ZALUM-893897 format. One line per field, with one value per residue (C-alpha): x, y, z; residue number from 1. Coordinates in steps of 0.5 Angstrom, whole numbers, plus 500, padded with zeros to 3 digits. Layout:
N
px = [X|...]
py = [Y|...]
pz = [Z|...]
n = [NUM|...]
This chain:
873
px = [149|156|157|165|165|169|162|157|158|151|148|140|138|141|137|130|127|130|128|127|134|138|141|148|152|160|162|159|163|159|165|164|170|170|179|174|169|169|168|174|171|173|175|173|178|180|182|183|182|181|181|176|178|172|176|172|171|167|162|161|161|154|151|154|155|158|152|148|146|149|144|146|153|151|156|153|153|151|151|147|150|148|151|154|154|150|155|153|157|158|160|162|163|169|170|176|176|182|186|187|194|196|202|205|201|198|201|205|208|208|206|203|196|195|199|193|187|189|190|183|178|172|166|159|154|154|150|149|147|145|141|135|133|139|143|146|144|144|142|145|147|151|149|142|141|147|144|152|153|158|163|167|173|175|174|176|171|173|169|171|167|168|165|163|159|155|156|163|164|168|164|164|159|159|163|162|162|161|161|166|170|176|182|187|184|187|181|183|188|189|193|194|194|193|199|203|201|202|198|197|195|190|186|179|173|166|161|158|152|151|144|143|139|140|138|133|135|134|137|143|149|156|159|165|173|176|182|186|191|197|204|204|202|202|203|197|194|197|191|189|183|179|174|172|173|170|163|156|152|146|146|143|140|147|149|156|156|164|164|170|172|178|179|176|170|169|165|163|161|158|163|161|153|151|155|154|159|164|172|173|178|181|186|189|186|191|191|190|183|179|175|167|163|156|152|145|141|133|131|137|144|151|158|165|170|174|181|186|190|196|197|204|203|209|214|213|221|224|229|227|231|232|233|230|230|223|217|216|212|212|218|222|223|224|227|231|225|221|224|224|217|216|220|218|210|214|217|216|222|229|229|235|235|239|241|242|249|250|244|243|246|240|240|236|236|234|232|230|226|225|222|216|218|227|230|237|234|230|235|235|240|241|247|248|252|257|251|252|247|249|245|247|244|241|238|242|237|237|244|246|244|243|240|238|234|233|233|236|238|240|247|249|254|258|254|258|255|256|256|255|255|262|259|258|251|250|252|254|253|254|251|249|246|242|236|238|240|243|246|247|252|256|260|265|262|266|264|266|266|268|275|278|275|277|270|272|274|267|266|259|262|263|264|261|257|254|252|245|245|242|245|252|258|259|253|247|242|239|245|244|247|249|253|254|259|263|267|272|270|273|272|275|274|271|273|272|272|269|266|262|259|254|251|255|258|252|249|255|255|257|260|261|266|270|275|278|277|281|280|283|284|280|281|283|280|280|276|273|270|267|263|264|264|267|268|273|277|281|286|284|289|290|292|293|296|293|290|293|288|289|289|292|292|288|289|285|282|279|276|271|270|271|273|274|275|281|285|289|293|291|296|296|302|302|298|301|303|300|302|308|311|305|306|301|301|301|298|298|293|291|287|284|280|278|274|276|277|279|283|277|275|281|284|288|293|296|299|298|303|305|309|311|310|313|311|314|310|310|309|307|306|302|298|296|292|288|288|287|290|291|295|299|303|306|306|310|312|316|318|324|322|327|322|326|320|317|321|320|317|320|318|315|314|309|307|303|300|298|294|297|297|297|297|300|302|307|310|313|313|317|319|325|326|331|330|336|333|334|327|326|327|324|321|317|315|311|309|308|311|307|306|305|309|314|318|322|320|326|327|332|334|339|348|347|342|344|346|339|336|333|330|324|323|319|317|322|328|331|334|338|340|337|341|339|333|332|336|329|324|326|322|325|331|329|328|333|336|337|336|330|333|325|324|321|320|318|313|310|312|316|318|324|330|335|336|338|331|328|324|326|318|314|307|301|295|297|295|297|301|298|299|294|300|299|304|308|306|313|317|314|317|318|313|307|310|312|319|317|311|309|302|297|291|287|289|295|302|307|312|319|321|325|319|318|310|310|307|302|297|297|294|295|302|303|310|312|320|322|326|322|316|310|302|298|291|287|280|275|274|268|271|271|277|278|285|290|297|302|309|307|311|306|300|296|290|287|281|279|274|278|277|281|284|287|294|295|302|304|309|308|306|301|304|302|308|304|298|297|292|293|290|287|286]
py = [140|136|132|128|121|123|127|121|117|114|110|112|105|107|115|116|121|127|131|139|143|147|152|154|160|160|168|173|180|185|189|189|188|186|184|178|176|168|171|173|179|178|186|188|192|187|181|174|167|165|158|159|153|149|144|139|142|148|145|140|146|149|142|139|132|126|123|130|131|139|142|150|154|162|167|174|180|187|191|191|190|192|188|193|193|186|184|176|172|165|162|154|152|147|143|139|134|135|136|143|145|152|154|158|164|171|173|168|165|165|159|157|158|154|147|149|149|145|139|134|140|138|142|142|147|152|158|164|172|177|184|181|177|175|180|179|183|183|178|171|169|162|155|153|146|142|135|131|128|130|125|129|131|138|142|147|151|156|160|160|166|169|174|176|182|182|189|192|196|193|187|190|189|194|193|186|187|181|181|177|175|179|175|171|164|163|161|163|164|169|170|177|179|173|174|173|165|166|164|168|165|170|172|173|169|172|169|163|160|152|149|141|135|128|122|118|110|106|099|096|100|099|098|099|095|094|097|098|103|097|098|090|085|087|085|082|088|094|099|100|103|100|104|104|106|107|106|110|112|116|121|120|113|109|104|100|093|091|083|078|072|067|066|070|064|065|063|071|073|081|085|092|095|099|106|112|112|106|109|105|104|097|092|086|080|074|071|073|076|077|083|086|091|090|096|098|103|102|095|094|092|090|086|090|087|085|085|081|084|079|079|076|073|074|068|062|060|056|056|059|060|065|062|066|060|059|063|065|060|055|057|059|066|068|075|078|083|078|076|083|083|077|080|087|083|080|074|070|065|065|066|064|064|061|064|057|056|059|063|070|074|078|085|089|094|092|096|093|097|094|087|087|081|081|082|078|071|072|073|073|070|071|066|070|063|066|069|076|082|088|095|101|107|114|117|121|119|112|110|103|097|094|098|097|102|102|093|090|083|082|077|077|072|070|076|078|085|089|097|098|105|109|116|122|121|114|113|108|105|097|096|101|102|108|110|107|100|096|090|087|083|084|078|074|077|080|087|090|098|100|102|104|112|118|119|114|121|121|121|118|111|106|099|099|105|107|114|117|120|117|122|121|118|124|129|131|126|121|116|113|105|102|095|093|089|088|083|078|081|083|091|093|100|106|113|110|102|102|108|109|115|118|124|128|127|128|122|118|110|106|100|099|094|093|088|083|085|086|094|094|099|105|112|115|113|105|105|112|113|119|121|114|111|104|103|097|097|091|086|089|089|095|097|100|094|095|101|108|112|115|120|122|115|115|106|109|115|118|124|127|126|118|115|109|107|101|100|094|089|092|092|097|097|099|106|106|099|101|109|109|116|119|125|124|123|117|115|108|112|119|123|129|133|128|134|134|127|126|120|116|114|115|112|106|105|098|092|095|094|100|097|098|106|106|113|120|123|123|118|118|112|115|122|126|133|136|129|128|123|118|111|109|102|097|099|098|103|101|107|104|108|113|119|122|125|131|137|138|131|125|119|121|116|120|127|132|136|144|143|140|133|132|127|122|115|113|106|100|103|102|106|104|108|107|109|113|120|127|127|128|121|124|118|123|131|136|142|144|143|136|133|126|119|117|111|104|105|103|109|105|109|105|108|110|116|118|124|126|124|125|122|128|134|139|146|147|144|138|132|128|122|119|121|128|127|123|130|133|128|125|119|116|114|106|107|104|104|097|095|089|086|083|075|077|084|082|076|081|079|084|080|082|077|081|079|085|088|082|084|091|093|095|092|097|093|090|083|080|082|083|076|073|071|073|077|077|082|083|084|083|087|092|093|089|082|078|076|069|069|065|063|063|066|060|054|052|054|056|051|056|055|058|059|063|064|067|072|074|077|071|070|062|059|060|058|055|055|051|048|042|038|042|040|045|047|053|054|060|065|062|055|051|047|049|046|041|038|034|036|042|047|050|051|052|057|059|055|059|065|072|074|072|065|063|058|053|049|045|040|031|031|036|042|049|052|058|061|067|070|069|074|071|076]
pz = [268|267|273|272|273|280|282|281|286|288|283|281|284|290|291|293|294|298|303|304|303|308|306|310|309|309|311|314|312|309|305|298|293|286|287|291|286|283|276|271|268|261|257|264|268|274|269|275|277|283|286|292|298|303|308|310|317|315|311|317|320|316|316|310|311|306|303|302|295|293|290|289|290|290|292|295|289|292|285|278|272|265|259|254|246|246|251|253|259|260|267|268|275|276|282|285|291|294|301|301|304|303|300|305|310|306|301|299|292|286|285|277|277|270|272|280|275|270|275|277|276|272|269|274|271|266|266|261|262|258|258|255|261|265|268|274|278|286|291|290|284|282|280|282|277|281|284|286|292|297|299|307|302|302|295|291|286|281|277|268|266|259|255|248|244|238|236|234|240|247|251|258|264|269|276|279|287|292|300|302|309|311|315|315|314|307|304|296|291|286|280|279|273|269|264|270|271|278|284|291|297|300|307|304|300|299|302|299|300|299|298|300|303|304|301|302|302|296|292|296|298|297|303|300|303|310|311|318|320|323|320|318|324|331|337|342|346|340|339|332|327|323|318|311|304|298|300|300|306|307|313|318|316|313|320|320|324|325|324|327|324|325|317|312|310|318|322|323|330|331|335|335|336|329|329|325|322|320|324|330|335|337|341|338|340|341|334|327|325|320|320|316|316|315|312|312|309|311|309|304|306|304|307|306|303|309|312|315|322|323|330|333|341|345|344|349|353|348|342|335|328|323|316|310|306|310|312|318|322|327|330|325|323|315|317|323|323|323|330|332|331|335|341|342|343|349|353|359|359|356|348|344|336|333|325|321|319|312|311|309|308|311|308|312|318|324|331|336|342|350|350|355|360|359|365|368|368|361|357|349|346|338|336|328|327|321|318|315|316|312|309|306|310|306|313|318|322|322|322|324|321|327|333|340|341|349|348|355|357|348|347|339|339|332|327|322|321|315|313|306|306|303|300|303|302|306|313|318|325|324|332|335|343|345|349|355|352|358|360|353|351|344|343|338|332|325|324|317|315|310|310|302|300|303|305|312|314|315|323|322|320|326|328|335|338|345|345|345|338|332|327|330|334|338|341|345|346|352|353|360|357|363|364|357|355|348|348|342|336|330|329|322|318|320|323|329|331|338|341|347|351|357|357|361|368|372|367|365|363|368|367|361|359|350|352|349|341|335|332|326|320|323|320|327|333|336|342|344|350|353|360|363|371|371|364|363|357|357|354|347|340|336|330|322|319|312|311|307|308|315|320|326|329|338|340|345|348|353|352|357|364|367|374|376|369|368|361|362|358|351|345|342|334|328|326|319|317|309|310|314|311|314|318|322|330|334|342|344|350|350|355|356|360|364|370|376|380|386|390|392|385|380|374|372|366|367|363|355|351|346|340|333|331|325|321|319|324|332|337|344|348|353|352|358|357|363|368|376|380|375|377|371|371|368|361|356|351|345|341|336|330|327|326|321|316|320|323|330|331|335|340|347|352|357|353|357|353|355|360|367|369|377|381|377|381|377|377|375|367|361|356|351|345|340|334|330|328|328|331|339|344|351|356|360|358|361|359|365|373|375|381|384|385|380|382|380|373|367|363|356|350|346|346|339|340|347|344|340|348|354|359|361|359|365|364|358|363|360|363|359|364|368|375|372|373|379|382|381|382|387|388|382|386|385|378|373|365|362|354|357|351|349|348|341|338|332|334|339|345|349|356|358|358|362|368|371|371|375|381|381|381|387|388|387|386|379|381|373|367|361|359|365|369|377|378|385|391|394|388|382|374|371|365|362|362|369|367|371|374|380|379|373|372|369|373|377|378|372|372|370|363|357|351|347|344|337|333|337|334|329|323|320|323|332|333|340|342|348|352|353|350|352|351|348|349|345|347|346|352|354|355|349|347|340|338|343|340|345|343|340|336|330|332|325|326|319|320|327|326|329|337|343|345|351|350|356|355|360|361|361|368|366|370|367|365|361|359|355|350|343|338|332|326]
n = [1|2|3|4|5|6|7|8|9|10|11|12|13|14|15|16|17|18|19|20|21|22|23|24|25|26|27|28|29|30|31|32|33|34|35|36|37|38|39|40|41|42|43|44|45|46|47|48|49|50|51|52|53|54|55|56|57|58|59|60|61|62|63|64|65|66|67|68|69|70|71|72|73|74|75|76|77|78|79|80|81|82|83|84|85|86|87|88|89|90|91|92|93|94|95|96|97|98|99|100|101|102|103|104|105|106|107|108|109|110|111|112|113|114|115|116|117|118|119|120|121|122|123|124|125|126|127|128|129|130|131|132|133|134|135|136|137|138|139|140|141|142|143|144|145|146|147|148|149|150|151|152|153|154|155|156|157|158|159|160|161|162|163|164|165|166|167|168|169|170|171|172|173|174|175|176|177|178|179|180|181|182|183|184|185|186|187|188|189|190|191|192|193|194|195|196|197|198|199|200|201|202|203|204|205|206|207|208|209|210|211|212|213|214|215|216|217|218|219|220|221|222|223|224|225|226|227|228|229|230|231|232|233|234|235|236|237|238|239|240|241|242|243|244|245|246|247|248|249|250|251|252|253|254|255|256|257|258|259|260|261|262|263|264|265|266|267|268|269|270|271|272|273|274|275|276|277|278|279|280|281|282|283|284|285|286|287|288|289|290|291|292|293|294|295|296|297|298|299|300|301|302|303|304|305|306|307|308|309|310|311|312|313|314|315|316|317|318|319|320|321|322|323|324|325|326|327|328|329|330|331|332|333|334|335|336|337|338|339|340|341|342|343|344|345|346|347|348|349|350|351|352|353|354|355|356|357|358|359|360|361|362|363|364|365|366|367|368|369|370|371|372|373|374|375|376|377|378|379|380|381|382|383|384|385|386|387|388|389|390|391|392|393|394|395|396|397|398|399|400|401|402|403|404|405|406|407|408|409|410|411|412|413|414|415|416|417|418|419|420|421|422|423|424|425|426|427|428|429|430|431|432|433|434|435|436|437|438|439|440|441|442|443|444|445|446|447|448|449|450|451|452|453|454|455|456|457|458|459|460|461|462|463|464|465|466|467|468|469|470|471|472|473|474|475|476|477|478|479|480|481|482|483|484|485|486|487|488|489|490|491|492|493|494|495|496|497|498|499|500|501|502|503|504|505|506|507|508|509|510|511|512|513|514|515|516|517|518|519|520|521|522|523|524|525|526|527|528|529|530|531|532|533|534|535|536|537|538|539|540|541|542|543|544|545|546|547|548|549|550|551|552|553|554|555|556|557|558|559|560|561|562|563|564|565|566|567|568|569|570|571|572|573|574|575|576|577|578|579|580|581|582|583|584|585|586|587|588|589|590|591|592|593|594|595|596|597|598|599|600|601|602|603|604|605|606|607|608|609|610|611|612|613|614|615|616|617|618|619|620|621|622|623|624|625|626|627|628|629|630|631|632|633|634|635|636|637|638|639|640|641|642|643|644|645|646|647|648|649|650|651|652|653|654|655|656|657|658|659|660|661|662|663|664|665|666|667|668|669|670|671|672|673|674|675|676|677|678|679|680|681|682|683|684|685|686|687|688|689|690|691|692|693|694|695|696|697|698|699|700|701|702|703|704|705|706|707|708|709|710|711|712|713|714|715|716|717|718|719|720|721|722|723|724|725|726|727|728|729|730|731|732|733|734|735|736|737|738|739|740|741|742|743|744|745|746|747|748|749|750|751|752|753|754|755|756|757|758|759|760|761|762|763|764|765|766|767|768|769|770|771|772|773|774|775|776|777|778|779|780|781|782|783|784|785|786|787|788|789|790|791|792|793|794|795|796|797|798|799|800|801|802|803|804|805|806|807|808|809|810|811|812|813|814|815|816|817|818|819|820|821|822|823|824|825|826|827|828|829|830|831|832|833|834|835|836|837|838|839|840|841|842|843|844|845|846|847|848|849|850|851|852|853|854|855|856|857|858|859|860|861|862|863|864|865|866|867|868|869|870|871|872|873]
């Protein structure tokens, strides 16, 4: 007998006397066949190799348990065979322990037979047959001098059977027939013929006898090593399992008793009763604990190597830090993921986690699940303090750098979040909320997705995403993320800048706020919204100033289904700042297929400024397709470029595509189109007849383009002048055509300075203008700006002073031109004063972080003159 070291898992000292042998048979079939033979017949008629598999489950079914000795393995032969020409035979049994995985179903293959039987199989025993007295007669034949310890695993067997001859004739035997069990159990691999070097799985296997017995206790047992299935540190109260590996046992005679201790050195206390097997399920205690097992066999015993279970208790209310330069201990976490582990164990009060300034960068993927105990009072605030969190994902099902996967009441402030991916094999969601993640705030973060390669046309890249699907931006899945706020962030790059969507019109996201963000240099969509109720998209600055690899531009795109949604006071500009020769079109605001919207929950587009559209494609201030009961108030669409490079292109203030736009309430809007190119110039274009209320609007064309411009088109009919338009649109009798004489278009200030526009609007319920200044409730002004605001939404009553602030957005220096000396006060959106200057003329904002600020200008007596939002980029 030859025993490989893999099978000699017992020592001589451990073996005592053997008990009475037990016989167990796997297979009850009565059919006989040479094809099912475990032997390869060399020189016979059926040259093939069989590798037979036996699962641990089937072996335990006949009573063969770990720790038992296997003495014999035989198969039932139905024929008496003679040897011819002095033939002799040698049979070697090969065996290996294996986790059996069958390659396909019955008859599948081929697989390489040589590679299969040469990996891990070792010789166990050898038997010789000849015609002199050791014939292969009928009955149970095989190997009867085995003595190996079964360890409880799946096993595979094959027999190397070789015939030779002592005479000149061929070496042959009679037919070798074995009984077998037929079926689809996939018990045997077949190589047929051997020259093909290929294995096929087979649903049959010869009936097999195992003879075995138990081993008596003797000597000191091997207790092995304690192990746990906990994936690192776990939370208090979480279930886990303990087990041993590398131990020896005697069936029905070995017991296992688990002990615990607060440290590796003890003191140790008994935890469990003596068990017949070591595997045990437990619940994590309140603190880190060590575990070991006492293994006893008869009067002999040994302890296993202990294992540590690291337990993270729930966080107590208070302030913590993340500092990569310090270990996780006390109130500090070494990484974001260490902090996540702590949080997911639960909280019972408000938690603040401050990332230590100048620590990191943190290169990790962070996924935060629901935190037990988090609520409107017990919030979790993570202050990034300008630290960088970055990740490169090659996993299409986990694309995010930072994901809130069902987590609620999380506040993320002042964190730089970076997506490193830039190839088709990498994916990028910088910040992702999904799976009913509610009441979260993403504020004042700097989000960067790559902008340099054409792969960004791949729509897997997005800056901030709220949806119900991990594998793409648009797709199904459970979203239902409500009352989340994305505010004051600077988002650069991606196919989408910010995208948020619910499941469908029956399960929309509710009350999402996307406010005061700078969104720039995306591939196609600045802000994308779908299936939302009560959403607010307000105060955002959206542009593509430096990106040359671009597609069609959608500043703000709603599609499909929205109710009670407000798009207010957004600045949308420079769709092709680095590629003005592109023929891709640019739409400031587009709304497609919003569904049936009744008058009780309309959507509102107000106070938006669309300007500086320069490219060779078509330009649209507002693009509509299939919308109902939409309120459009106080918007300024200034489309001034020539549009000479695209056949059929043009500039359109409002453009209704193929599906009709009905029930429009269109008031107090300013549309100016002054490009001198040959493209179409139309303030209003409707592909179909439309209805609603239109009045108190200003449609202006420069006199130089009058021959190529029309106030409107409806269903193919052109209306060149305002008077023509007023004939067909009876409500438009109070509309005007006046040059607005913008205050400083190059600086982003589109306040009308022409007195002929003053007080020409009608109050439509919009209380404030694009800067936050309060509108007149009796005679408001047309367009996004109130020319002479009577009050300010921030504080006090505004004094009438001729003043211009530019540029806005600003990169470095903000200029202030005023008739009298003013004091400037610049504050962040949370009210913190960041700059103050008397006799202000130039405010140096170069050192300030990107984001949205509130500028207040007062005179020498402290009276408010002007207050407006300033975008720092």
